[in-house]
N, C-alpha and C positions, 0 to 999 in steps of 0.2 A: 429755866435752862437746864437741859439734861447734862449731867456730869458723865464723863467717859468711864466705862467699867474698869475696876481695878483688876489686878492679876488673878485674885481669888475668884472673882465673878467670871472672868474669861475662862479659867480652868474648869469651873463648875459647868458653864455652858458647853464646853467641849466634852466633858464627861456625859452630860445629858444627850448631846448629839451623837456620841459614840454608842450609847445605849440604843438610841433610835436606829442607828446604822446596823448594829448587830441584829436587832429585831427585824428590820427591813430585809436584810440579807437572808435571815433564816426563813422568813415568810414568803418573800418574793423571788429571791435568787437573782441571777444576773439579768440585766435588761437585754433586749434583742441585739444581735451583733451590729445591726445597721446604725445604732446610736450608742453602742457600748463605749465608754471612755477609753478603756484599755485597747480596744480595736482601733480607735482613732490614734492612740499613742503609737500603736504598731505601724499605722500608715505613715506617721511622721518618721519613724525609723527607716521604713522602706524607701521613702523619698530621699532621706539622707544617704542611704547606700547607693541609690541610683546616681546621685549627684557627686559622689565621692571621687576624688582624684585617684590616679593609678599608683603613684610611687608610694613606697612604704612610709617615708617620713611625712609626706603630705597627708596620707591617710590617718596617721597618728594624730596630727593636729586637727584635721577635719573632724575626726570622730569626737575628740574632746570638745571642740567648739559646737558641734551639732547637738550633743547631749546637753551641754551647758545652756545653749540657746533654747532648747526644747524645755528644759526644766524652768528656765526663767519665763518662757511664754506661758506654760500651763499654770505656773504660780501666779503670774499677773492676771490671767484670765479668771482663775478661781477667786481672786480678791474682788472681782466685780459681781459675784453672785450674791443673792440675798443671804443675810446672816442669821435669819430666824433659826432656832434650834431644830425644828422639824424639817425645814428645807435643807439645812446643812447635813442633818442625819441621813436623809434619803439620798442626797448627793454623795455623801461619804460611803454609803452602802454599795454604790456602784464601783468603788475602788477597793472593796473587800472581796474575798472570793472563797469564804469558808464553805457555804452551801454547795457551790459548784465543785469545789475540791472534794467534799464528802461524796457527792453524787458520782463523780468520776471514779473515785476509789471503790465506791459501792458497786458500780457497773462491772469493774474487774472482779470483785468478790463474787458477784452473781454468776459471771461466766465460769469462774473456777468451780463454784458449787454445782453448776450444770455439767461440769466435765468438758466444757468447750474451750480447750486450750488455745486453739487458733484465734477465737474471738477475744479471749483474755489477752493474748499477745497483741492483737490489733488495738484494743482499747487502751492498753498500757502505753503503747507507742504513740497513739493518736493524742491522748489527753495528758499523760503524766510524765513520761521520760523521753529524753532525746536519744538514748542509746538504742542500737538495733535490737529488736525484740523477736525476730522471726524464728530464732533457734533457741530461745530461752525455755528452760524446763518450767514446770508448773510452780515449783518452789521459788524459782528465780523471778517469775512474774509476780508472785505474791510478795516477795521481798521488795521488788521494785515499787509496787504499789504502797507498801508500808513506808519505804524510804521517802517516796515523793510526798506522802501525807505528812510525815514528820517535818521534812524540810520546808514544805509550803505552809505549815502552821506558822512558821516564822515570817516567810516572805509575803503571805497573803492575809495574815490576821494580826499577829503580834506587832511586827514592824510597822504596818500601816496605822495601827492604833496608836503606837508611840509617836509616829510622825504627826498624826492629827492632834494629839495632846500637846505636842511641843510647838506646833505652828499652825494649827487649824487646817482648813481645806487646801490652802496654797502649799503647805509643806507636804501634805498627803499626796497631792497631785504631782508635785516634783519628785517625791519618792517613787511613785508608781512609774513615772517616765524613766527614771534611772534604772529601776528594776526591770522594766520592759526592755530597755536598751541592752542590759546585761543578758537577758534571756534570748535576745535575738542576735546580738553581736559578740557575746562573751565566749567565743570559741578560739582555741589555739590552733588554728589551721591557716592555710595560705590566704583564704578569703577574708578572715576576720582578725587575724593575729594583731595587726596594727590598728585597724578601724575600731575594734571593740575594746582595746586595752584600757582606755580611760574609763569607759562605762563599767568594765569589770572591776577595776581598782576602786572606783567610787562606790559601787554597790557593795563591795567587800567592807569598805570603811563604814558605810551606813548600817550594815547588818551585824557589826561586831557585838553590840549590846543586845539587840533583839534576839539573835540566835542563842546566846547564852541564857537570856531570860526565858526563851521558849523551852530550852532544856530543863530549866528549873521548874517551869510550869508543867511540863510533861512528868517530871519527877513527882510533883505534888498530886497531879491527876492520877498517876499510876498508884500512888499510895492510897488515895481515896477509893479508886476503882478496884484494884487487885491486891493492895497491900505490898507493892513492890517498889516503893519509892527509893529505898536505900540501894537496891540493885540498879535501878535506872540511873541514879546519880553516880554510882561507882563506875559503871561502864561509860557514862558520858565523860567523866574526867579522864579515864584511862584511854579511851579510843577516839576522842573527838579529833585529835591531830592526825588521824590516819587518812583523811580525805585530802584531796588537792586543795579544796576550798578551806579557808580559815574559819568558815562559819557552818557549813552544811553538816559537818560531822557532829556538832553538838546536839541538835535535836534528833538526828538519826541514831546516834549511839545511845542517847537516853531512851529512845523508843525500843531499841534492841534489848537493853537491860530491863525495861519495863515488861517486855513480852517474854523474857527468858529464852531468847532465840539468837541466832547469828544471821546478820544481814550482809550478804556478799555481792559485790559487783565484780565480775570477772576482770582480772588483771588490774584492778584498781584498789579495792579496799575490802577489809573484813571487819565488821563491827559487832561486838558482843561475843559471848562464848557459850550461850545457852544451847541446850540440846533440842529444843522444839523446832521442828521443820516448818518454815513459813508455808501457810496454806490459807484457804478461804476463812477458816475459823480464826486464824491469827489476824487476818486483815480486819475481821469484825471486831476483835478485841482492840486493835489499834484505833479503829473508828470510835469505840466507846471512850477510850482515853482522850481522843481529840474532842469529843463532845463535852467531856468533863472539863477540859482545858478552856473551851469557849465559854462554858458556864462560869468558871472561876474568873475569867477576864471580865465578864459582865458584873459579877458580884464585886470585884475590886473597884469598879467604876461607881458603885452606888454611893459610898460616902462622899466622893467628890461631887456627884450630881446633887446630893442633898444640901451641900454647903451653901448653895445660893439658888433656891428653888425658882426665883423670879428672873434669873439670868437669861437673857435672850440674844446675846451677841457673842460671837467668838472671833 
């Protein structure tokens, strides 16, 4: 008779699966859009918007119920999937986005290096930021790419990894549903002010820890890569509260300090006080820090993965 795995075995298996997920994401990247899980989550949110009532109070309740129901649905579905470490790892990789993020930022970097500002603006607006990009200067486009890279290291790598460690694939799937809901509905305008309020608040709560951990990891990666860990942490602690989000400012400010630059979004915030003007070279340095962070995350999983080499259930 098989005995159920204990918590140490479960955690070891999750560490092993996350290592597989990181490797699969690095080697394979995102699956085609036709069956990408995040695309399916986006379809769920679009359906919820089409069915949403018109009045503000009703939209507030509907938004909360739709997000909660979606998180419950994807969590229950994920529980039905095979629990073998390799299968779990490959499935989890589809809910990470580090390689896709790096490639999107790299495309903006390449356009800036070629002197094609219009293309850099287009790529930044298409892949990385929701702000208007048509009139951004070259340094503002570079800054937007760096900011998006830093913020999404939390949303697309660190937070999903922590969700998987805490609750396996069901928790990771639920996290990505809530994160997608915030990305699509979390705007303070007439269309989404009430519909997306619950998604935005829940996403903020779920990312309180991951955002700060990401800032700490950026600090460590900056120290390893450029010897600027102290500056990264100083700026993170000082400037993190300057953004409207309670979380986004932490990794972005840490990256500003790590690069000895100033990251500015017009009429919104100014992070850091360094003299280096954001450009393609600075984007490349930010990507080096991000790669070091991803490697540090993988190294941190190794002791847990070794704790029970035969664990096969999560």
